[in-house]
N, C-alpha and C positions, 0 to 999 in steps of 0.2 A: 961793853960800852965802847971799847976801842974800835970794834968793827963798825958800830953805828956811826962813830965820829968820822971814820974813813969814808963812808958813803956820803956823809954830809959835806965833807970837803970836796968830793967829786961833784956833788950836786951844785955846790956854790960856784965852782969853776964853770960848769956847764950852763948855769943859769945867768951868767953875766949879761949877755945880750938879750935873752928872752924875758927876764924880769917876771918870771911866773910865781916867784915866792916873795912875800913881804918879810917873813920871819923864818929862819932856819933854826932847828933845835940843836944849836952848837954845844949846849951844856948837857944835853941828854935828859932834860927834865921830863920829856914825854915817855921816857922809859919806865917811869914810876908806875908800878902795878901792871906792867905789861907781862903777859904770860909767855913762857918760853916755847910752848907748843900751841897749835891751834890751826884753824882753817887758813889764817893769813900769815902764818909763820914764814919768815923770809921775804915777805913782801913789803915794799916801801910805799907809804901812803901819804898823800897830800890832803890837807884839811882846809876848806875855805875859811877865810879870815872873819867870817861872821858866826862861826861855830866855836863854842868855848872849849879850850884845852887848858887844863890846869897848869899854870906856870908859864904859858906863852902869851904874847901880846895878841889880844882879840880886838882888832881895830876897825873891822868892817871897811878897811882901806880909807879911813877918814881921819883927818886931823882932830876931829872931835874926840876920838878915843885913842890918841897917839901914845898915851901912857897907861892904857888899861890892860892889866894882866889878868888872865883868866884865873879864877879862884876855885874852879871845879871842872870836871869833865862832863861835856854833853853826853846824853844817853848813847849816841852813835859812837862817840869817841871811846867811851868806856867799853862798848861792845868790841870795837876794833882792838883795843889793848887786850881785852880778855881772850881774843883769838890770835894773839901773837903778832899783830901788825905793827910795823915800825913807823911811827909818825915822823915824817921828815920836817914838817913845819907848816906854816900858815900860808896858803896860796893867795895870790893877788886877785883882785876883783874890782868891778865898778863900785864906787863909793856907796855904801849902804845898799848895795845891789840895785842901784838906780842907773841903769844903762844897758845897752845891748851890744857894746863894742869892746869893753875892757879898757877904755881910755880915760874914764873919769876918776881913777884911783888917785888919791893924794900922793901915793908912792910911785907914780909914773905908770904909763900904760904897759900892757903885756904884748909881746910879740906872738906871731903865729908861725910855729915851726913847720907847718905843712904848706903855708903860702906866705913866704917871707915878704915883708913890706905891707901886708894886709892885716887888718884887725883879726883877733882870734874869736871875736864874739863875746857876749857877756850875759849875765854878770859874772858867771863862774869861769872867767877867762883863764886865770892861773891854773885852776883845777884841770881844765881841758888841755891847755898848752903843755903842762908838766907831764901829762900822760902821753900826749902825741909825740913829745920829744924824747920819751924814754927816761926822763929824770926820775919818775916814780912809776910803780907798776899800776896803781889804781889811785883814785882820789874821790873825795866826796864834795858835792856842791849843794846849792839850794836852788830851787826852781819855783819862781813866782808866776811867770808867764812864758817860760821858755829858757830860763837862765842856765839850765843844764843842757838842754837840747840844742839851743842856738849855737853855743861854742862847740858842741860835739860835732855838729854839721860842718862848721867852718874849719875845724881842725882835723876832721877825718877820723874821729874816734866814736865809741859807743857811749851814749848817755841815756839815763833812765830816770823818769819821774814816776814814783809809785802812786797808787791810789792814795788819796788824801786820808791820813790816819794810819797807814801801814807802817810808816817810820815815824818815830817820836820826834817832835820839834823841841824837846826840852834841851836848852842850851843854845838855841838858835836866836840870833838877833833878828827880830821880825822886820820884814818889809811890809807884808800884808798878811796877817795871821790866817785869814780865811782862804788864802791862795797858796801860801808857802808850803813847800815839801822838800825835805832833804833826800838826796838820791846819789847813786854811784856813777862814776865815769871810768872807763877802762878801754883797752885796745881791742877787746873782743867781747862777744856777748857772754861767753862762759865766765870770764873774770868779773864782768859786770854783775852777773847773777850771783856769783860767789860772794861778792861784797854785800849785795843786797841780802843774802842769807844771814849775814852777820849783823847788819844794822837794823833790820826789820824786827818788829816784835812789840808786844804791848808794854806800855809804860804808864803806870798809874799817876805819874807826875804831870802827864800831858792829857788834858781833858778831851782832846780830839783823837787820842790814840785808840785804835780798835783792838779788842781782845779776840783773837782768832785761834783756831785749832793749830797746834804745833806743826802739823803736816803741811799747812799752807805756806810755811816759810822755807821749804826746801826747793828753792827756785833752781839752783844749779843742778841738783840731783834729778829734777823732773823735766829738764830741757828735752824737747822733742822736735827734731827738724822737719818732720813730715808736713808737707803743705798740700798734698793731694786732697781734693774735695773741700778744702778750706774756702769759706766765702769771705772775700776781701772787698770792702767798699771803697769806691773812689768818688769823691764829690765833684760834679762838673764845674762847680764854682772855683775849684783850685786853679784850673788852667787860666782863668781870666785874671787871677790875682798874682800869678807868677810873673815877675817883672823881667826876668832874664831867660832868653830863649835856650841858653845852654842848660840851665837848671831844668827847664821843661823837658828837654831831650833826655837828660839823665833819669828823671823820675819816670818818664814813659818807658824807657828801656828797662828800668827796675820792675815796672808793672808787667811788661812783657816777659821778663825773666820769671816772675812769680807764676804767671799764667802757664809758662812752658813746662813747669814741674807739677802741674795739676791743680793749681789754685783757680777758683772761679772768681773772676773780677766782675763786680756788680756796680754799675754806675748809679749814683743816688744824688740827692740834692740837699744842700744846706743853705737855703735861700737867705737866711739872716746872717751869714758869715761876715758880711761887710760891716755889721755893727759890733762885731766882737771886740775890735780894738778900742773904740771909744768906751764901750761898756767896761772893759777890763781896766782901763786907765782911770776912769771915774771911781771905781772901787778902790784902786791902788792909792789914789790921791788921799782919799778919806782915811783909809786904814794906816797909811804911812804917816800922815799928820798925827794921828792918835799915838802911834808907836814912838814917835820922836819926842813926845812931850817930856819923857824922862831924862832926855839929854839937855838938862838945864844948867850944867856946870856946877851944881851945888855939891853933889856927893862925889863925882868923879868926872874927869875930862873937861871939855870946854862946852859952852853953850853952842848948840849945833848951828843956829842961824848966823853966828858970828864968824864961824870958821869953815863952813861946808862949801862945797863946790856949786857951780851953777845949776846942774840938774837936780841935785838934792834940794836946793833952795826953791827951785821952781815947783817941785812937788809939794813941799811944805806950804808954800804960799797959796797954791791952788786948792790944796786940801783944806786949809784954813778958811778960804773963801766959800767953798761949796758946803762946808759944814755949818755955816751960819743959818739960823732959823729961816730967814727969808729966801734962801737959795736951796736948802736941802731938798725940798719937794721938787724943784725944777730940775735938779741934776742927780743927786745921789739916789733918791727914791726911784726915779725913772731908771737909773742904772741897775738897781736891784731887780726891778721888773724885767728889764732887758736880759739880765743874767738868767732869770727863770725861764724866759722864752728860749734863749740859746741852749740851756741845759736840756729842756724838754725836746727841742728839735734834734739835738745830738743823740739823746737817748732813743728817740724814735728811729733815727737812722741806724743806730747800732742794733736794733731789734732784728733787722734784716740780714745782718752779716756777723761774722766772728769778730773782725776788727776792721777799722778804717786804716787805709794806707794813703800816703800822699807826701807832699813836700814838707820839709822842716822850715825852710826859709824861702822868701820870695826873690831874693837877689843875692849876688855875690858880695862877700865882705869888701868894704871900701878900703882904700889905701890909708894907712896910718897917717894921722895928721890932717886929713881932709876936713875942712871946716864945713859943718852942716848947720845952717842957720835955723832951719825949721825943725823943731823937735819931732814933729809927726813923721818926717822922713826917717829919723832914727827909730821911732816907735814901730815903723812898718816892718822891721825885721821880725816882729813877734806875731804877725797876723795869723800864721798857721798854728802857733804853739799855745796861744792864750786860751783857746777853747778847752783844752784838757784841764787847765787850772780852774776855769770858771765852773766846770762841771765836776771837778774832783776825781777825774778818771785817770787810769794809768796810761802813760805814753812814753815811748822811747824812740831814739834815733840810732840808725845803723848806717855806716858808710855805704853810699850807693854808686859813687863814681866821681869823676872830675870833669870840670869844664874850665878851659884855659889853665889847666894844671892846678885848679883850686878845688878842694873837696866839697862835696855836697851830700847831705844825708837824706835817707828815706825815713819818714816818721810813721810810726805804728801806734794807733790809739785803740783802747778796748773798753769794755764795760767795767763799771766799778768792781773791784776785787778780782777781776780776771787778769791779774798781773802775769800769771803763768802763761796764759794764752798769748799775750802781747810779746813776752820774751821768747816764746816758742816760734812765733812768726819771724821775729828778728833773727833768731838763731838759724831758722830754716833758710832765710834769705842769704845770710852770711855763708852758710855751708854750700849753697848752690851757686 
């Protein structure tokens, strides 16, 4: 325990300006039931503050749950402890995962160690920033529409959203249950795949969990960097939606790099990509409103509407509005129909290729403290990432380069349950 407390003291010192953690395990409560040996032995791990850890505050970065102490370990936390991982604490995030910047936390925003003065992205801001800064070796976040991949791109680390159902959501505070997926962040693909080895697997307590052959879960052991003759799709619509010329240059250089080692680049079309963002947010509004009805202040915490921030309240109010009988057909049902159209279009595109490659974000992270009046400007960060959640497919981000000394990532998306193929392309890109 003394060694653990030593690294906690160092982490606390190193995190003073970054603010990537809300809670540090100063008392060593997360050491309970931790194995002495295992795949993660010796590794420091950050856990997003919406994932339950027994004995630590699980606040989702909201005043609503400022006194809520986890009473059990989430499935992924139990797996991490079982493989010897040392949980450092609970990482900062956008409040209830509502945000793309890391600025909406009740505990203050998170800094970006790879682009000082800029946002780290969200909502898994602290998980990405703590990895990028070297405060921890790996971390886990949750991804509803890009909440792992967005900050991974901005902070210059690797982030991965598995196929929906490959990692149990037991112990996760939902933002939108049909979209949420827990996943790993790390400084390289090998470490990311290793953490995925540990946290993936069937969980009978999660009805969305998929029961697969054990061989499926050996992601790190099956990494293959060969890219020769791989068919990689690039949608022509990506270029028109990238807002920053520097990002476009980085992504096209990445595509050229993949081509130079033998991959075949195939241009294809996603004509309905422009409707992905409103489709995603209409689904989120309804599901988030439903998920927050339990935060009524009766059993624990405060009533959410009385203490939450502006973005959380906006989503609750819009969700309440569009779930009313007279509006559900006009908005929510049409959003479900649009989701089916987008999923079908994406699946058709993936039939032609091994994976899709493209940008993770359309623009550079803005400067911390910039006042953004129109929420759609903030939501636009997610335009390239929401597709994977709407379709339930695997998607990851790997560092691709920098523009104006700010990192940007290459996103790789694959067919359902072809997580290994996505990770292999990420690994191959990283190696070359």
